[in-house]
C-alpha positions as a printed NumPy array, in Angstrom:
array([[ -0.001,  -0.001,  -0.002],
       [  1.35 ,   3.401,  -1.026],
       [  2.092,   5.684,   1.918],
       [  0.309,   9.03 ,   1.995],
       [  2.559,  11.964,   1.129],
       [  2.27 ,  14.957,   3.44 ],
       [  4.085,  18.154,   4.261],
       [  4.064,  20.698,   7.071],
       [  3.225,  24.303,   6.258],
       [  4.579,  26.611,   8.972],
       [  4.279,  30.326,   9.675],
       [  7.198,  31.191,  11.928],
       [  7.85 ,  33.876,  14.495],
       [  5.269,  32.851,  17.12 ],
       [  6.406,  32.021,  20.692],
       [  5.505,  28.471,  21.748],
       [  4.077,  28.626,  25.259],
       [  2.024,  26.435,  27.538],
       [  2.308,  22.865,  28.771],
       [  3.183,  19.666,  26.93 ],
       [  3.705,  16.13 ,  28.187],
       [  6.74 ,  14.123,  27.122],
       [  5.799,  11.023,  25.155],
       [  7.129,   7.531,  25.784],
       [ 10.691,   6.819,  24.715],
       [ 10.805,   5.621,  21.094],
       [ 14.112,   3.817,  21.549],
       [ 12.816,   2.028,  24.646],
       [  9.511,   1.036,  23.071],
       [ 11.089,  -0.756,  20.1  ],
       [ 13.194,  -3.35 ,  22.021],
       [ 10.498,  -3.683,  24.691],
       [  7.948,  -4.592,  22.003],
       [ 10.418,  -7.208,  20.71 ],
       [ 10.64 ,  -8.66 ,  24.235],
       [  7.114, -10.052,  23.867],
       [  8.714, -12.852,  21.789],
       [ 10.519, -14.149,  24.88 ],
       [  7.365, -15.592,  26.453],
       [  4.004, -17.103,  25.604],
       [  2.399, -15.02 ,  28.336],
       [  0.95 , -11.537,  27.688],
       [  2.969,  -8.348,  27.895],
       [  1.011,  -5.206,  28.76 ],
       [  2.73 ,  -1.909,  27.973],
       [  1.664,   1.655,  28.724],
       [  3.035,   5.048,  27.655],
       [  3.748,   3.56 ,  24.216],
       [  4.412,   6.349,  21.68 ],
       [  2.043,   6.192,  18.694],
       [  4.662,   6.847,  16.035],
       [  5.466,   5.244,  12.689],
       [  8.484,   3.277,  13.934],
       [  6.346,   1.675,  16.639],
       [  3.645,   0.888,  14.066],
       [  6.254,  -0.791,  11.858],
       [  7.633,  -2.883,  14.736],
       [  4.138,  -4.016,  15.704],
       [  3.366,  -4.92 ,  12.079],
       [  6.52 ,  -7.077,  11.969],
       [  5.46 ,  -8.883,  15.151],
       [  1.921,  -9.406,  13.892],
       [  3.358, -10.814,  10.677],
       [  4.842, -13.778,  12.57 ],
       [  1.79 , -14.417,  14.701],
       [  1.959, -12.081,  17.701],
       [ -1.527, -11.103,  18.84 ],
       [ -1.868,  -7.405,  19.664],
       [ -4.647,  -5.274,  21.112],
       [ -4.632,  -1.548,  21.787],
       [ -6.266,  -1.044,  25.187],
       [ -6.053,   2.741,  25.029],
       [ -4.377,   5.519,  23.069],
       [ -0.937,   4.571,  24.411],
       [ -1.486,   1.145,  25.978],
       [ -1.082,  -2.183,  24.19 ],
       [ -1.279,  -5.875,  25.018],
       [  0.908,  -8.342,  23.107],
       [  0.965, -12.139,  23.293],
       [  3.357, -14.394,  21.391],
       [  1.799, -17.755,  22.269],
       [  1.22 , -18.811,  18.66 ],
       [  4.261, -17.413,  16.887],
       [  5.505, -19.04 ,  13.72 ],
       [  9.094, -17.813,  13.38 ],
       [  9.204, -17.842,   9.61 ],
       [ 10.475, -15.104,   7.345],
       [  9.963, -11.548,   8.45 ],
       [  8.35 ,  -9.088,   6.074],
       [ 11.298,  -7.534,   4.248],
       [  9.315,  -4.433,   3.293],
       [  8.395,  -3.713,   6.915],
       [ 11.914,  -4.507,   8.118],
       [ 13.367,  -2.028,   5.63 ],
       [ 11.467,   0.815,   7.308],
       [ 13.19 ,   0.656,  10.697],
       [ 16.592,  -0.165,  12.105],
       [ 14.936,  -1.761,  15.131],
       [ 13.589,  -4.65 ,  13.058],
       [ 16.892,  -6.385,  13.864],
       [ 15.935,  -6.379,  17.566],
       [ 13.699,  -9.37 ,  16.852],
       [ 16.831, -11.457,  16.214],
       [ 17.81 , -11.951,  19.861],
       [ 14.39 , -13.096,  21.119],
       [ 13.749, -15.374,  18.111],
       [ 17.177, -16.957,  18.416],
       [ 16.895, -17.508,  22.168],
       [ 13.359, -18.919,  22.119],
       [ 13.218, -20.825,  18.83 ],
       [ 16.875, -21.625,  18.125],
       [ 17.024, -19.792,  14.821],
       [ 16.309, -16.486,  13.118],
       [ 16.506, -15.387,   9.503],
       [ 16.763, -11.622,   9.417],
       [ 16.254,  -9.311,   6.421],
       [ 18.417,  -6.183,   6.078],
       [ 17.21 ,  -3.565,   8.592],
       [ 16.291,  -0.053,   7.469],
       [ 16.358,   3.235,   9.337],
       [ 17.838,   6.685,   8.875],
       [ 20.596,   7.112,   6.289],
       [ 22.882,   8.981,   8.674],
       [ 25.979,   6.873,   8.068],
       [ 27.219,   3.342,   8.514],
       [ 25.477,   1.484,  11.326],
       [ 27.276,  -1.758,  12.087],
       [ 25.57 ,  -5.045,  12.867],
       [ 28.848,  -6.596,  14.032],
       [ 28.268,  -5.924,  17.782],
       [ 24.965,  -7.838,  17.557],
       [ 26.514, -10.748,  15.648],
       [ 29.545, -10.918,  17.94 ],
       [ 27.24 , -11.149,  20.948],
       [ 25.202, -13.957,  19.369],
       [ 28.419, -15.791,  18.462],
       [ 29.661, -15.446,  22.049],
       [ 26.426, -17.131,  23.152],
       [ 27.111, -20.043,  20.788],
       [ 25.073, -19.14 ,  17.721],
       [ 26.231, -20.005,  14.202],
       [ 26.035, -17.079,  11.775],
       [ 25.62 , -17.335,   8.02 ],
       [ 24.008, -15.701,   5.049],
       [ 24.929, -12.592,   3.15 ],
       [ 22.186, -10.059,   2.47 ],
       [ 19.786, -11.904,   4.798],
       [ 21.484, -12.95 ,   8.036],
       [ 20.883, -16.51 ,   9.212],
       [ 21.329, -17.276,  12.909],
       [ 21.187, -20.773,  14.341],
       [ 21.498, -22.37 ,  17.776],
       [ 19.603, -25.691,  17.471],
       [ 20.801, -26.89 ,  20.892],
       [ 20.089, -23.529,  22.513],
       [ 22.318, -20.641,  23.485],
       [ 24.961, -20.932,  26.193],
       [ 25.56 , -18.271,  28.848],
       [ 28.934, -16.613,  28.416],
       [ 30.894, -13.385,  28.754],
       [ 30.223, -10.827,  26.025],
       [ 32.562,  -7.913,  25.387],
       [ 31.082,  -5.319,  23.029],
       [ 33.703,  -3.829,  20.692],
       [ 31.743,  -0.566,  20.976],
       [ 28.967,   0.426,  23.39 ],
       [ 26.291,  -0.165,  20.769],
       [ 22.818,   0.591,  22.098],
       [ 20.934,  -1.875,  19.918],
       [ 23.746,  -4.41 ,  20.161],
       [ 23.496,  -4.259,  23.956],
       [ 19.706,  -4.573,  23.766],
       [ 19.893,  -7.637,  21.517],
       [ 22.429,  -9.2  ,  23.881],
       [ 20.157,  -8.501,  26.873],
       [ 17.131,  -9.983,  25.104],
       [ 18.988, -13.157,  24.13 ],
       [ 20.725, -13.577,  27.502],
       [ 17.488, -13.194,  29.479],
       [ 16.163, -16.458,  27.974],
       [ 19.507, -18.276,  28.189],
       [ 19.914, -20.157,  31.497],
       [ 23.009, -19.189,  33.444],
       [ 25.112, -16.091,  33.952],
       [ 25.979, -13.846,  31.012],
       [ 28.1  , -10.741,  31.541],
       [ 27.903,  -7.938,  28.977],
       [ 30.959,  -5.677,  29.223],
       [ 31.407,  -2.304,  27.49 ],
       [ 27.617,  -2.214,  27.388],
       [ 25.555,   0.83 ,  26.469],
       [ 23.762,   2.402,  29.436],
       [ 21.308,   4.84 ,  27.83 ],
       [ 17.901,   5.307,  29.543],
       [ 16.225,   3.078,  26.947],
       [ 18.695,   0.258,  27.673],
       [ 17.958,   0.661,  31.386],
       [ 14.218,   0.531,  30.702],
       [ 14.562,  -2.725,  28.756],
       [ 16.651,  -4.277,  31.53 ],
       [ 14.004,  -3.332,  34.091],
       [ 11.297,  -4.98 ,  31.998],
       [ 13.348,  -8.169,  31.708],
       [ 13.603,  -8.343,  35.504],
       [  9.805,  -8.11 ,  35.698],
       [  9.622, -11.032,  33.254],
       [ 11.766, -13.197,  35.529],
       [ 15.399, -12.625,  34.604],
       [ 17.825, -11.029,  37.053],
       [ 20.012,  -8.218,  35.755],
       [ 22.822,  -6.827,  37.903],
       [ 24.554,  -3.549,  37.084],
       [ 21.599,  -1.85 ,  35.403],
       [ 22.688,   1.646,  34.368],
       [ 26.388,   0.735,  34.268],
       [ 28.581,  -0.426,  31.4  ],
       [ 28.912,  -3.943,  32.845],
       [ 25.691,  -5.882,  33.265],
       [ 25.318,  -9.466,  34.406],
       [ 22.203, -11.301,  33.283],
       [ 21.02 , -14.363,  35.184],
       [ 18.918, -15.902,  32.453],
       [ 16.03 , -18.315,  32.802],
       [ 14.766, -21.214,  30.689],
       [ 11.332, -19.578,  30.728],
       [ 10.148, -16.033,  31.202],
       [  6.683, -14.776,  32.105],
       [  4.442, -11.905,  31.176],
       [  4.6  ,  -8.481,  32.763],
       [  3.138,  -4.994,  32.909],
       [  5.456,  -2.093,  32.235],
       [  5.286,   1.666,  31.684],
       [  7.772,   2.918,  29.11 ],
       [  9.995,   5.754,  30.307],
       [  9.768,   9.311,  28.989],
       [ 11.68 ,  10.259,  25.852],
       [ 14.619,  12.483,  26.79 ],
       [ 15.266,  13.233,  23.1  ],
       [ 11.751,  14.623,  22.736],
       [ 12.222,  16.672,  25.909],
       [ 15.425,  18.142,  24.47 ],
       [ 13.624,  18.921,  21.219],
       [ 10.817,  20.768,  23.041],
       [ 13.368,  22.709,  25.103],
       [ 14.885,  23.898,  21.83 ],
       [ 11.523,  24.795,  20.257],
       [ 10.562,  26.962,  23.222],
       [ 13.945,  28.675,  23.439],
       [ 14.276,  29.713,  19.768],
       [ 10.726,  31.101,  19.699],
       [ 11.019,  32.914,  23.047],
       [  8.158,  31.004,  24.642],
       [  7.519,  29.822,  28.196],
       [  7.06 ,  26.078,  28.373],
       [  6.394,  23.438,  31.021],
       [  7.313,  19.92 ,  29.913],
       [  5.547,  17.451,  32.178],
       [  6.672,  13.903,  32.948],
       [ 10.128,  14.955,  31.75 ],
       [ 12.126,  12.728,  34.146],
       [ 14.794,  15.381,  34.896],
       [ 17.225,  12.787,  36.272],
       [ 17.902,  11.8  ,  32.642],
       [ 18.595,  15.374,  31.551],
       [ 21.751,  16.457,  33.386],
       [ 24.117,  16.434,  30.413],
       [ 21.452,  17.646,  27.985],
       [ 20.723,  20.664,  30.183],
       [ 24.428,  21.337,  30.72 ],
       [ 25.262,  21.338,  27.009],
       [ 22.251,  23.463,  26.121],
       [ 23.45 ,  25.962,  28.746],
       [ 26.486,  26.481,  26.493],
       [ 24.016,  28.099,  24.094],
       [ 22.358,  30.164,  26.831],
       [ 19.324,  27.868,  27.055],
       [ 18.378,  27.839,  30.746],
       [ 15.875,  25.422,  32.269],
       [ 14.465,  24.815,  35.732],
       [ 13.338,  21.601,  37.41 ],
       [  9.978,  21.424,  39.176],
       [  9.47 ,  17.888,  40.48 ],
       [  9.141,  15.648,  37.409],
       [  8.575,  18.651,  35.143],
       [ 11.022,  20.859,  33.28 ],
       [ 10.426,  24.594,  32.858],
       [ 11.787,  26.723,  30.007],
       [ 11.554,  30.414,  31.05 ],
       [ 10.394,  32.928,  28.416],
       [ 12.392,  35.43 ,  26.353],
       [ 15.749,  33.797,  26.852],
       [ 18.831,  35.58 ,  25.547],
       [ 20.584,  32.786,  23.713],
       [ 24.338,  33.377,  23.766],
       [ 27.234,  30.964,  23.4  ],
       [ 29.215,  30.545,  26.617],
       [ 32.918,  30.589,  25.738],
       [ 35.276,  28.046,  27.254],
       [ 37.931,  29.161,  29.755],
       [ 40.316,  31.626,  28.115],
       [ 37.609,  32.749,  25.662],
       [ 38.193,  29.651,  23.521],
       [ 35.47 ,  28.64 ,  21.075],
       [ 33.398,  25.942,  22.819],
       [ 31.999,  22.761,  21.33 ],
       [ 29.037,  20.498,  21.798],
       [ 29.922,  16.91 ,  21.013],
       [ 28.179,  13.607,  21.482],
       [ 29.218,  10.286,  22.952],
       [ 27.969,   7.174,  24.749],
       [ 25.703,   7.813,  27.727],
       [ 25.943,   9.768,  29.974],
       [ 27.484,  12.073,  27.356],
       [ 25.339,  14.312,  25.161],
       [ 23.119,  12.124,  22.932],
       [ 23.935,  11.918,  19.224],
       [ 20.218,  12.272,  18.456],
       [ 20.31 ,  15.821,  19.826],
       [ 23.279,  17.182,  17.878],
       [ 21.037,  18.259,  14.984],
       [ 18.722,  19.948,  17.496],
       [ 21.618,  21.745,  19.215],
       [ 22.852,  22.963,  15.836],
       [ 19.454,  24.505,  15.073],
       [ 19.462,  26.313,  18.436],
       [ 23.025,  27.54 ,  17.81 ],
       [ 21.856,  29.444,  14.715],
       [ 19.862,  31.678,  17.093],
       [ 22.571,  32.089,  19.749],
       [ 25.012,  34.992,  19.819],
       [ 28.559,  33.747,  19.251],
       [ 30.397,  30.876,  17.596],
       [ 30.341,  27.2  ,  18.54 ],
       [ 31.59 ,  23.906,  17.092],
       [ 29.063,  21.065,  16.751],
       [ 30.999,  17.779,  16.644],
       [ 28.892,  14.733,  15.7  ],
       [ 31.262,  11.821,  16.252],
       [ 29.025,   8.842,  15.623],
       [ 27.415,   9.198,  12.186],
       [ 29.144,  10.639,   9.144],
       [ 25.984,  11.741,   7.304],
       [ 23.963,  13.341,  10.082],
       [ 25.169,  16.92 ,   9.493],
       [ 24.619,  16.938,   5.738],
       [ 21.219,  18.589,   6.219],
       [ 22.898,  21.859,   7.248],
       [ 22.714,  23.19 ,   3.684],
       [ 18.938,  23.455,   4.242],
       [ 19.477,  25.789,   7.19 ],
       [ 22.056,  27.782,   5.212],
       [ 19.388,  28.314,   2.555],
       [ 17.215,  29.829,   5.312],
       [ 19.969,  32.283,   6.256],
       [ 21.994,  30.396,   8.86 ],
       [ 25.752,  30.899,   8.989],
       [ 27.152,  27.39 ,   9.15 ],
       [ 30.501,  26.094,   7.917],
       [ 30.544,  22.341,   7.419],
       [ 34.182,  21.488,   8.091],
       [ 33.861,  17.776,   7.314],
       [ 31.168,  15.093,   7.678],
       [ 31.404,  15.257,  11.469],
       [ 32.006,  18.923,  12.352],
       [ 30.146,  22.164,  11.748],
       [ 30.928,  25.683,  12.963],
       [ 27.848,  27.795,  13.665],
       [ 27.93 ,  31.59 ,  14.069],
       [ 24.825,  33.35 ,  15.291],
       [ 22.386,  34.773,  15.705],
       [ 21.139,  34.565,  12.125],
       [ 17.844,  35.914,  10.896],
       [ 16.117,  32.963,   9.274],
       [ 13.603,  33.159,   6.46 ],
       [ 10.945,  30.681,   5.409],
       [ 12.008,  28.108,   2.844],
       [ 10.848,  24.901,   1.144],
       [ 12.666,  21.979,   2.744],
       [ 12.715,  18.183,   2.646],
       [ 13.315,  16.058,   5.744],
       [ 16.03 ,  13.394,   5.24 ],
       [ 15.729,  11.766,   8.69 ],
       [ 13.944,  12.061,  12.028],
       [ 16.263,  14.455,  13.852],
       [ 17.173,  16.592,  10.837],
       [ 13.444,  16.958,  10.25 ],
       [ 12.949,  18.237,  13.797],
       [ 15.919,  20.612,  13.418],
       [ 14.276,  22.022,  10.272],
       [ 10.987,  22.37 ,  12.146],
       [ 12.766,  24.285,  14.919],
       [ 14.352,  26.6  ,  12.346],
       [ 11.03 ,  27.088,  10.54 ],
       [  9.224,  28.054,  13.751],
       [ 11.947,  30.605,  14.5  ],
       [ 12.025,  31.963,  10.936],
       [ 10.263,  34.924,   9.404],
       [  7.606,  33.936,   6.894],
       [  6.302,  30.659,   5.576],
       [  8.168,  27.362,   5.377],
       [  7.211,  24.018,   3.93 ],
       [  8.776,  20.761,   5.12 ],
       [  8.222,  17.744,   2.915],
       [  8.698,  14.038,   3.63 ],
       [  7.228,  14.526,   7.112],
       [  6.846,  10.774,   7.415],
       [ 10.436,  10.951,   8.711],
       [  9.437,  13.272,  11.574],
       [  6.372,  11.112,  12.29 ],
       [  8.692,   8.145,  12.793],
       [  9.99 ,   9.664,  16.026],
       [  7.537,  12.32 ,  17.254],
       [  3.925,  11.565,  18.133],
       [  1.332,  13.902,  16.542],
       [  3.914,  16.672,  16.66 ],
       [  1.914,  19.159,  14.585],
       [ -1.217,  18.7  ,  16.688],
       [  0.692,  19.002,  19.944],
       [  2.594,  22.1  ,  18.801],
       [ -0.631,  23.798,  17.712],
       [ -1.68 ,  23.409,  21.338],
       [  1.297,  25.627,  22.216],
       [  0.364,  28.289,  19.684],
       [  2.404,  27.126,  16.693],
       [  1.01 ,  27.974,  13.269],
       [  1.593,  24.624,  11.619],
       [ -0.65 ,  22.608,   9.33 ],
       [ -0.335,  19.115,   7.868],
       [ -1.18 ,  19.195,   4.149],
       [ -1.559,  16.336,   1.697],
       [  0.906,  16.447,  -1.22 ],
       [ -0.103,  15.733,  -4.781],
       [  2.455,  13.111,  -5.96 ],
       [  2.489,  14.684,  -9.415],
       [  2.73 ,  18.37 ,  -8.654],
       [  4.549,  18.032,  -5.26 ]])
């Protein structure tokens, strides 16, 4: 079925003010949905973000026999008691990177998995080697070329896994597989992002024991069988960071509820380098109005930088957002995206709007601000670049159009509707495939 083409039409220059609730964490929801394959008992999840990536993951699960039922707007029940682990739908798998998260549960429970090439954002090379190394350490045989064939007919064997990089999805696949592998499996150099922590907490509810949750060394005491569970998915710190940016560049006053401020220390610190100040009020985050965005120089008046890294460093998914804020901040700053070599290529779109950005190489951009931005016709290449363009458009003078909004919908739930509730002048418009 052909997907509907839509664009956002935005009139910028209006402060975004009011209250907005943080949605459930996209990158927690995707592996947690995959965890339903570890048991025949039901898994009941709440605070599930209703976004395209979640829809694609659910469609993949339904395609192999998982029964699903939406119990509310953001609550779902899944049961994998009649799963037939045949071939996954290649078309669905090509839509999301997280399709490969089904490999660990299928391998651990059924002894084999045949995985099509995963999709996702084209932001650079995204290795599958950490996943495959972990499966090999647990005793799986690995074959195939374009499709990856995993086999452990006698079952997986608990072992020590050392990740060659702290891969988030690689760690999640290792956790999923180890939870249903009897014995003690240690995962060293593990990722420790909030979504990894949330998955580990779910697995403990299902019957596994996980020591070291939140650290880079986790020990999983796996079980031969796991049970069902109820779980509330944690708030999305990337969405919180995005809303902080939207409020700051438009001069609005915003309360972000259910923000889980304990996850935001480094995000708030790095945004302070751009003059973006926030306040904590219980579980909420407040963005005061009319902020004077100004780059805070390093000691000795050196040009500062915002760079990303494994948690608890600044998240890679927010570098595009920080760059958009930097266009409105007085001063010069270096944005250094270390993880993905294509993520910053969207900056030419912001330059067309009037931003002063020098792309030094695929990983580094120098931003000098503030720049007066003007409305422009844009096309979203990926989730976070799309949000960065939306931030720029809301700060710009005049009308902007952002096409390919399916990319933004992959990571942000009903973003246009929710932003209209804050005063944004944004409309979702169908696109004629012929005239564009």
